[in-house]
N, C-alpha and C positions, 0 to 999 in steps of 0.2 A: 504494500499499500504507500502511496507517495506521501512524503513529509507533510505537503500542504494539506492533504486529505486528512490526515491523522490530526494536524493542528485544528482543522475546521471542525471535525467531529468531538474534540475536547472541548473546544470553546462553546461549541451548541450544546454539550452535556452540562457545561456549567451554567449556561443561561437557563436551560430546562430546570436544573435543580434549584436555581434561584427564585424562577418562577413559582415552582411547586411550593418552596419554602414561604413566598409572600401570601400565597393562596391559603396555605394552612394556617397561617399565623392570624387570619382574620384582619379586624381593623387596630388592634391594640394589644399589647402584651400586658401582663399583670402590673407592670409598673405605670401604665397610662390609662386615664379615664378619659374617654371622648365625652365631651360637654355639647348637647344638643342646643343649637341656636334657639334663642328665646325673642320675643318682640323687642326686648330691651337691646339685644344685639343688632336687630333689624334698625332700630334708631340709631345706634351709634354709626352704622353703615351709611344711613342717610345724612348725617352730619359730616362724614368723609374723614380722611385721615387713616383709614384702615389699609390693610393689604389682603386682598381676597385671593387665596392660592387654590386652584382648582385641578384636581387630578382629572385627566381626560375621561371620555366617557366609556361605557362598557366594551369590551373588545373580544375577539374571538381568538382564544388561547390556542386554538388548534392550528392557526396559522402563525408561527413565531417570526420574529425579526430574523432576516438573512444575517449570516455573519461573513464577512463585514456588511453592515447595513448600508444602503445608498439612500442618502437623505433627499436625493432629487428624483427617487423612484419609490411612490407610494406602494408599488406591487411588491416591494421587498421589505415591508413592515407589517406588523401585526395591525389588522384594521379594526375598526369600530365595526359593531354588529348593527343590523337594522334596528333591533330594539334599543340599542344604545344611542343611536341617532334620534330615535323618537323621544327617548327621556331627556337628551340634550335639548331637543326644541321646546320640550315643556319647561325645562329649567329657563330656557331664554324667556319665555313668557312669564314665568314667576318673577324673574329678575327685573322685567319691565315693569310689572305691575306693582312690585314694591319702590320703584322709582329710585333705585340705587345709583347715585353719580359715580361715574368713573370717565376717565380720559385715556389713561395709558393701559392697553391690553397686551401683554408681553406673553409670547408663546415659544414653547420649544420647538425646534425645527422638524420634529417628527411629524408626519402627517396626521396621526390619530389627535394629537395635541392641537395642532393648526385647526384640523376640522371642528374639533370641540369648542375652541376659543371663537370661531366664526358662528356657530349654530347658537350659543348660548350669548355672546356679546356684540356681535355684529362683524362686518367684513374689515374694518381697520383694526389690523393688528400688527404688532412689531416682533420679528422674528429675532430671537436671540440664540445665535448659533451655540453659545457656549452653555445653553440650559438644557443639556442632553440627559437622556436616560441612563442613570447610574448603574442599574442592575447589570452585571456581567461585564463590567469595564474594569480594565486593569487599573490599578491603585493609582497610577500615575495620571491616567486620563480621568478617573472618577474625581479627585479632588478639586479640579477646576470647576466641574459642574456643580460640586457641592457648595463651592464657596460662592458661586454665582447665585445659586439658590438662596443662599443666606444673605447675601446683598440685596436680593430683590424684596426679602422679608423685613429686613431691617433698616432700610435706607428710608428717611422721612418722606412722606408723600408730597408732591407738589403738581398742580397748584392747591392751595387749600379749598376744602370743601368738596374734594373729589377722593376717590379710592383708587389704589393699584390693583389691577388684575393680572394675574400670572396663572397661565395654563400649561402644566407639564405633567410630571409623572409621580407616583406614589413613594417609589424608592429614594428620590431626592429628598422628600420629607423624613422619611424614615433614617436617612443619614444624620440628621440634624436634630431628631427627638424620637423618643420611643412611640412612634406611631405610624401605621401603614394604613392610609384611609382607602375607603372602598373606591372603586371608579365612579366618577361623576359627582364625588364630594367637593363641596366648597369649604375651605377652612379659613377662619377669620383670624387674623393676627394684628396687633398692635405693634408697629416698628418703633425701636426704642434708640436706633441709631448705634454706631460702632460695633456692628456685627451682632447686635441684640435684638430680641423681639419677645412678645408675649403672646402666647396662645390663648384665644378668647373662646371659639366655639366652632363647632362643625355642622354643616346641613348635608347630610348623606341624601341621596336621592329619595328614599322612603320617608324621609323626615318632612318633605315639603308641605304636603297636605295638613299636617297636624300645626306646622309653623304657621302656614297661612291662615288657619282657622284661629289660632290664638291672636295673630295679628290684627284679624278683622274683628275679633271680640273686643280686643283692646281699644282699637280705634272708635268702635261703635258707642263704647262706654265713656269715651272722653267727652 
């Protein structure tokens, strides 16, 4: 067997192992408690100044990324499912309904992240080539992607009154905190500067109906 083929199989096996571990680990380990977003968190978002990090929508794990992946060829990458696309379209309607202000929408260069960003937040997105999928990356390549993720979470938001939107991958968050969010989850952070950030809450896809119910009830009572 050729050396290149052996290397390819080794790297592919490593990627499958990482994906399996991520799937089995769920959304959090014993050291982390996911906080479901409340109407109070929505009020903070409407004031601006937060970072919304979204893991791309549901994907088809039967079609893994090719090794090496071609960022210019979506057919070489793990795709969104039709159900995942529909969920993203629904989330886009929820975000519009809640009148969440944002200006900057930053996306990973992977096709599944770009498509997720457009379906939820619109066409105007900024591709950050360094905001790549960290799972199965060699350590030397993974570090810049992790630090880029940290920068987007910690840097103060400008202009005032808006939020920063980042659409990328679950493992990038897992590198920074003991948390692997489900696909399609929005995670709310308060940026603190100098590489620091505060986790506030999460909106997994299944939480949207209850969150909207609570939000509508609270606004009716005002």
